[in-house]
Structure formats: C-alpha cells, structure tokens
C-alpha positions in Angstrom: -60.4 -38.8 -10.5 -59.2 -37.4 -7.2 -57.8 -34.3 -5.5 -54.3 -33.6 -6.9 -51.2 -33.1 -4.8 -47.6 -32.5 -5.7 -45.4 -35.4 -4.4 -42.0 -34.5 -5.9 -41.1 -38.2 -5.8 -42.2 -38.8 -2.2 -44.2 -42.0 -1.3 -46.8 -40.0 0.6 -47.7 -36.6 2.1 -48.5 -36.1 5.8 -50.9 -33.4 7.0 -51.0 -33.4 10.8 -54.2 -31.2 10.8 -55.8 -33.1 7.9 -56.7 -31.9 4.4 -59.9 -32.2 2.3 -59.7 -35.0 -0.2 -62.2 -35.9 -2.9 -62.1 -39.1 -4.9 -64.3 -40.7 -7.6 -62.8 -44.1 -7.1 -65.4 -46.5 -5.6 -65.6 -50.0 -4.4 -67.5 -52.7 -6.4 -70.7 -51.5 -4.7 -73.1 -50.0 -7.2 -74.8 -46.6 -6.9 -77.9 -47.0 -4.9 -79.9 -43.8 -5.2 -80.3 -40.7 -7.4 -78.9 -38.6 -4.5 -75.7 -40.6 -4.6 -75.5 -40.1 -8.4 -75.8 -36.4 -7.9 -73.1 -36.4 -5.2 -70.8 -38.1 -7.7 -71.6 -35.4 -10.3 -70.7 -32.7 -7.7 -67.3 -34.4 -7.1 -66.7 -34.8 -10.8 -67.2 -31.2 -11.8 -65.3 -30.0 -8.7 -62.3 -32.1 -9.7 -62.8 -31.2 -13.5 -64.1 -27.6 -13.5 -63.3 -27.1 -17.3 -65.1 -30.2 -18.4 -67.7 -29.7 -21.2 -71.3 -29.6 -20.1 -72.5 -31.7 -23.1 -69.8 -34.3 -22.5 -70.7 -34.5 -18.8 -74.4 -35.0 -19.6 -73.4 -37.9 -22.0 -71.1 -39.4 -19.4 -73.7 -39.4 -16.6 -76.5 -40.7 -18.9 -74.2 -43.6 -19.6 -73.4 -44.0 -15.9 -77.1 -44.0 -15.0 -77.9 -46.9 -17.2 -78.3 -50.1 -15.2 -77.0 -52.2 -18.1 -73.5 -50.8 -17.5 -73.4 -52.4 -14.1 -72.6 -49.2 -12.1 -76.1 -48.4 -10.7 -79.0 -50.5 -9.4 -81.6 -48.9 -11.6 -81.9 -46.8 -14.7 -83.0 -43.1 -14.4 -84.6 -41.2 -17.3 -82.3 -39.2 -19.5 -84.2 -36.0 -18.9 -83.9 -36.3 -15.2 -80.2 -36.9 -15.4 -79.6 -34.0 -17.8 -81.5 -31.6 -15.5 -79.4 -32.8 -12.5 -76.1 -32.4 -14.4 -77.1 -28.9 -15.5 -77.9 -27.9 -11.9 -74.7 -29.3 -10.6 -72.6 -27.8 -13.4 -74.0 -24.3 -12.8 -73.5 -24.4 -9.0 -70.0 -26.0 -9.0 -70.2 -26.1 -5.2 -67.5 -27.9 -3.2 -68.8 -31.4 -2.4 -69.4 -32.5 1.2 -66.2 -34.0 2.7 -67.0 -36.5 5.5 -63.5 -36.3 7.0 -60.1 -34.8 6.5 -57.2 -37.0 5.3 -53.9 -36.9 7.1 -52.0 -39.2 4.8 -52.1 -39.0 1.0 -50.3 -41.7 -0.9 -48.6 -41.2 -4.2 -50.7 -43.0 -6.8 -47.6 -43.5 -8.9 -46.0 -45.7 -6.3 -48.0 -48.9 -5.6 -48.5 -50.0 -2.0 -50.8 -52.7 -0.6 -53.6 -51.8 1.7 -51.7 -53.5 4.6 -48.6 -51.4 3.8 -50.6 -48.2 3.8 -52.4 -49.0 7.0 -49.0 -49.6 8.7 -47.7 -46.2 7.6 -50.9 -44.5 8.7 -50.7 -46.2 12.0 -47.1 -45.1 12.6 -47.8 -41.5 11.6 -51.2 -40.9 13.1 -51.8 -43.4 15.9 -48.3 -43.5 17.4 -49.4 -46.7 19.0 -51.7 -44.9 21.3 -55.2 -45.9 22.1 -57.6 -44.3 19.6 -60.0 -41.8 21.2 -63.8 -42.3 21.3 -64.1 -39.5 18.7 -61.8 -41.2 16.2 -63.5 -44.6 16.6 -67.0 -43.0 16.2 -65.7 -41.3 13.1 -64.5 -44.6 11.7 -67.9 -46.2 12.5 -69.7 -43.4 10.9 -67.7 -43.8 7.7 -68.4 -47.5 7.6 -72.1 -46.8 8.1 -72.2 -44.2 5.3 -70.5 -46.7 3.0 -72.8 -49.5 4.1 -70.0 -51.8 5.1 -70.4 -54.2 8.1 -69.1 -52.7 11.3 -66.7 -55.0 13.2 -63.7 -54.5 15.4 -61.5 -55.6 12.5 -63.1 -53.1 10.0 -62.8 -50.3 12.5 -59.2 -51.2 13.3 -58.3 -51.2 9.6 -60.0 -47.9 9.0 -58.0 -46.3 11.9 -54.7 -48.0 10.9 -54.5 -49.2 14.5 -54.5 -52.7 16.2 -57.4 -54.8 17.5 -55.8 -54.6 21.0 -55.9 -50.8 21.0 -59.5 -50.6 19.6 -61.1 -53.4 21.6 -61.6 -51.3 24.7 -64.4 -49.3 23.0 -66.6 -52.3 22.3 -68.3 -52.8 25.6 -71.7 -54.5 25.9 -73.7 -51.3 25.2 -71.7 -50.4 22.1 -71.8 -54.0 20.8 -75.6 -54.0 21.0 -75.8 -50.6 19.4 -73.5 -51.7 16.5 -75.5 -54.9 16.1 -78.6 -52.7 15.4 -76.6 -50.6 12.9 -75.4 -53.7 11.1 -79.0 -54.9 11.0 -80.0 -51.7 9.3 -77.0 -51.9 6.9 -78.1 -55.4 5.9 -81.7 -54.3 5.4 -80.6 -51.4 3.1 -78.4 -53.8 1.1 -81.5 -56.1 0.7 -83.6 -53.1 -0.3 -81.1 -52.2 -3.0 -81.1 -55.8 -4.2 -84.9 -55.8 -4.3 -85.0 -52.5 -6.2 -82.7 -54.0 -8.8 -85.0 -57.0 -9.1 -88.1 -54.7 -9.4 -86.3 -52.9 -12.3 -85.7 -56.2 -14.1 -89.3 -57.5 -13.5 -91.0 -54.3 -14.6 -88.8 -53.7 -17.6 -90.8 -53.1 -20.8 -93.9 -52.2 -18.8 -94.5 -55.6 -17.2 -96.7 -55.6 -14.0 -94.9 -56.2 -10.8 -95.8 -59.5 -9.0 -94.8 -60.0 -5.4 -94.4 -63.7 -5.9 -91.9 -63.2 -8.7 -90.1 -60.6 -6.7 -89.7 -63.0 -3.8 -88.5 -65.7 -6.1 -85.8 -63.6 -7.9 -84.4 -62.1 -4.7 -84.9 -64.9 -2.1 -86.1 -62.1 0.3 -89.0 -63.2 2.5 -89.3 -60.2 4.7 -92.5 -58.4 3.4 -91.5 -55.2 5.1 -88.2 -55.0 3.2 -90.0 -55.7 -0.1 -92.6 -53.1 0.6 -90.0 -50.5 1.4 -88.1 -51.4 -1.8 -91.3 -50.8 -3.8 -91.9 -47.5 -2.1 -88.3 -46.3 -2.8 -88.6 -47.5 -6.4 -91.8 -45.7 -7.0 -90.5 -42.5 -5.4 -87.4 -42.6 -7.6 -84.8 -43.2 -4.8 
C-alpha cells in the first residue's frame, strides 16, 4: 500500500534531502475522474510489480463501480481493462509531487499531532518557513482539493501559525480566496456528477429540475460544467 522502508525498530526515518514516497492510502474523498483512477493504478503496479494482470483488472473493475462508495461514477469494464493493461505494460514510476523527509514506522502508532510535532522539530527547527515551502504546501492542498487556510498550511508544514502567518498578506489572502472558490466549485461539480449518474441510471433522461433538487446546487454554470464532464467521461 506504500513505499517500503526498513525501520529496524525505529519510530521514524529522517532523510534531510527528502525521498520519494508513494502511498495508496486516501482520505474519505472519493475518486473524481478517470485520470485519477489511472494514477492510482500506476501507483499500485509500481508498489506491487509482481501482481497478476488478471487480478489487477478484477480489482480495478471493482474499484470503479460507484456502488462500492470509492468513486463518484461507474466506468465501463472495457475502458477500465484497457487502462489497466496499458498501465501494467508500462510500469512507469508514478508522479511524486514532493519528497518526504520524515517516514514514520507504520507498526508504531502516533497521532497526527505527535507526527507534526516531530516533523516540526526535525525539519522546521522553529525557523520561519520559506516562501517556497509554503507555496509547496498550498499546492498540495490544492491538488487534494482541501480548503486552504493558515491552519491547514501550518499543519502541512509541521510549523506554527505564528511562523506561517507572515506569508498571508492581503494579496495572498485574495489569491487564496479565489483558489478556495475554485476548490468549492470542483467539489460541487463532483457532487453534481454523482447525482447525474444516479438520475440517468438505467437509461433515464436527465432533467435539470431533478438535478437541482437532488444536489441543492442552484448555479447553472456548475451544473452545465458537471454535465459536460460527465458526457466527456471525466
């Protein structure tokens, strides 16, 4: 499920220059697009290179079924099989958005707060985070579609609000507000796509009135974008 390291009984490993780390563990957020499903397949076969192709196809067909609660819409089995075959043949190293400096031993449970404290002591050294590090944390939050706040950035850096607050001047606050607005819109689009899948199940015709009713979304632009994404297969 994640890149393996040898801990020899240690609570964590520290890599000052950072190390690539791939993980298949996700939050409760469901898979939003077919591209995201393919990225998960890339990580899966990279972490499990000897896994059977037939078993991998069966696994991802199961994962891509909306009824299982892992994805917002169901994709055809033929499309999933073709994608898995392509990924299986390439076995390329998946994109890694950032290097990890601290890897915790999964056999020794620690709370998120305890982990962030250790990361802060090892990495931050109680120094003010650089613009580059803060921008990296914001980018990660954006990619994961999580709301960007001083607190969420602070936790991502393992720092303190006092040491991070300097970055959030009026210009940056306005820019982040626009990013959060886009994140909210994408979340609503995903919610609308899920509703479209339910309404059109069994070949039923999509009705905008019913779509508005089931989602409580009144922004026509968001509903229109959701329909476009649904029809294009994203």
